[in-house]
C-alpha angles and dihedrals in degrees: 000000000000091000095052100100093043090050092052090059091048093048096052090049094064111013110099119237118211112223115192125175113254089229090064116105096194136062130174117170132159129186119187113169144139117230133186107216119192119228113283091013128108137208118219135186120198121205137169125222114202128204100286098179129184084027124059125226116235127184139188128188141174139181127203117192142169091237135024116287135170115244118192143165111220136183119229094266092046091050091050090053092047092048091051098044106023088230134106091212092109091065146276138204095232132352136181133176123206146064092289115041124169141154144151133218147162117262126214122197114297149076119298138183129214104207126191111186122193094203101167110027142348112297138199105211134188105211124196127179127170122180122178135169099202093105110110142149109295136182114258136188098178113047136038110233145156144168115243136175115218116201120232115290093001136107137221121229114211121188112220114226114278092241082094087074095064107059145345110292149178120238131204119197124190128178141168129183145171092247135015118292134172122239120207131177123206136186108209088222094057099080092252092298107142119235091203132021116176126204115249104290144162094205120031113252095333109186141152108209096076106005110254133166103158145040114255116192118189136204096011116177121246113271146102112296135193131196118209125195114197127202112201095177133099091238130065117268121225107209135180111197128184133179141172130200118213105196120201086227137341117262115217091197095068093087094048087048091055089048091048088241093276097124141005143160102272133207126067131330140167120215102174091255129120120195114195109178091322095316107122123209128168137217138185127220122193115188142151097220138040125181132195121204120209134181112178118189098169135013134165125152130184132180119166093201095051094102088063088071095039103262135109118265089237097051124116133164141212110204132195110193142155140166118270115205118196125196107210109183091319097319117109126218127184125213132179115218118188128195104198137187110201110199122204090201097188094058103031096242129133128199121212103223136166140184138189123198130185106231098170089123146307112335093006108166144201124203135191086257097050096049127025143175133160087236102055154003143214119282122174089350091304121112111216138166089248094147097055119017106155117223115207133184115242136195127192133282084053111178126177150138121244109207128201116185134173134185142165117258102201114240093004112060140250124334121210121193125197116200144163132200114199112209099174133013103177088314130038115269112234095208110024116189136194111252113200103201098177137024114191130189124204101204109228115134090188094057108129102172141358140184144178100244134207112179137160094198104077147013122237117271117274134166135247094271095061127075099222142350127243128263129264089232142128119232138188103182144154121232145132124321098263147300092066094302118170110210139186120228115223089185130013131156119156147135120228134188132185124200142160132215114253111203092197094060096027092229143094112263136181121263114253092251142009143203128204096236143046128229109187093056112090097200112084147164138227102215119038123125121202128204122187117227099179132247092069094302130123137175119225127199141155113284144088115350105248117187106192150141106259111194153324111232119245122239098261134015140135136204126220097209111125110217140172117231138170120235113228090228095056139046097218129089118245129187114230139162109246106233121183116217134216109272089226091057097047101040138061110222129207116183127201129176092275111017142038119211119202117187118199131180091004106177091136136095122291089235091065090049095046095049094049093044097045110111104152109023131077117248128203120252122259132206139211136180087229096040128105128280093255121141128249132193102192091125091054093051090048091051091049091050090050091050093048092050089050091050092051092049093047093048089056088056094055 
């Protein structure tokens, strides 16, 4: 170390120093050089990172040498200590020792030094450093992520989404920070024994052969899991963490479990899950139309506390809803349209109501510019037909079809139509017609494809501040009148049916399986009993709340009910006989060791299909102007891949 001080003078005489105004919010600097460093000398590069808010500065570096060297990132105080003592014992941000050293990290405002020290012999070193501030909060529909600041010598506890309760799963964890932190994963049922404990790191599991930048844990048992991130330094740690759960299958009973099973929206629902004597398989249905059949012979609801949530004590609802997935130039967004009958059961009136919600992630929004209709507007992030919600008198028996359609309007976006066809209102109608009471446009000129999706392979995207996403399901369920009301039915006798349009057969067919309850619907009831009749039909009545799997459809069956439905491709009403088809004849089945995926009515993009069906692979993030304020790190992963490719190519040259 006798040459250290002399070398310092030499270095500062020829090593460039980047000077960037502190008012700048951007930085983009690359150094790519080859240096010959004498034995016991070091090369250093000083750079300044300004305040880049709202962006975050991210850097990657590597060194490739013909002999082992130490490569480190130091702060100003750490560099001063190293320069005075020749030792890194006073601290460093990152440090590696070898012929191939590389790392990545977040940078906060300040002055830093990249130091390459030839501590044992002369070294020829390829040095690469890339610092950019174009990392910022992005919308995401794939991963859960967030920026956090961890105080000195403290840790952050992060609850993994409760979808881990429902089935075995795989878990991917990714993190990047401005100084080393330790990642640990716990199952609360494992007596505080960690499943994963990482070494101190700035980028999780960063490696070249093969390329890695995350921890992937497979075949984890169902349970409640927590991720802890520990900062063992005397300075705060800025950390971006990201994770994704890949469930073996979705479990419809998670929501009832969280509600203690005391109440639920009741009727008929399809979750994309088949349960055959405890053997779980999954399927996916993509369609552009879903219908719900109802025949109500008696209905009376009463809830004394209903006015506390802004509804009448006698209100009840029957809701047809499903998840709408839109592919906009490769980015996926998820919306939740609802076709709702609100019954004023004490006065025999029914309101035709609808809602659309953006559920792409936490804080996802809709605005009066992003979704429009002559009948409504956005209020509290919900679109509703608040300007024109028809109220009709009804008499029992009251029989009808609720119709939910979607389609692409090229160059404009996605159109949703809400319709009803009344078949009987006390007496049978001789000439029933489809009445479209709302036509809604989600404005997205880049929309390429869309579908109403039922899938048992994944939950809808949701951010770090929520406990679980929603289901890709279709529901036709009874509940309270609105605003999450939970009602009690004094009288209820009805028949319900739930079907989707199959473009291959040109008819509405039953889903492959059904459950007696919904989960995405907030309104619920305490006392509805469901009995399955077959062919996608159930009866509902007052009685004990029974949350159950109803049936797996047989291979061939038909119904004789004559119905009137509206094709999504036309605007005229046509009378057809609803014929259910063999699931084997209307679906394409792919079987793995754990799941079965059936795809019906797939006229949509492969990206919608692949995202919903992905249970074991990692998907890229996607963004939307209307999507949530989740955080994505696609640019980081891209940078890492670029660096790794460069390393591999350079190693071949040496």
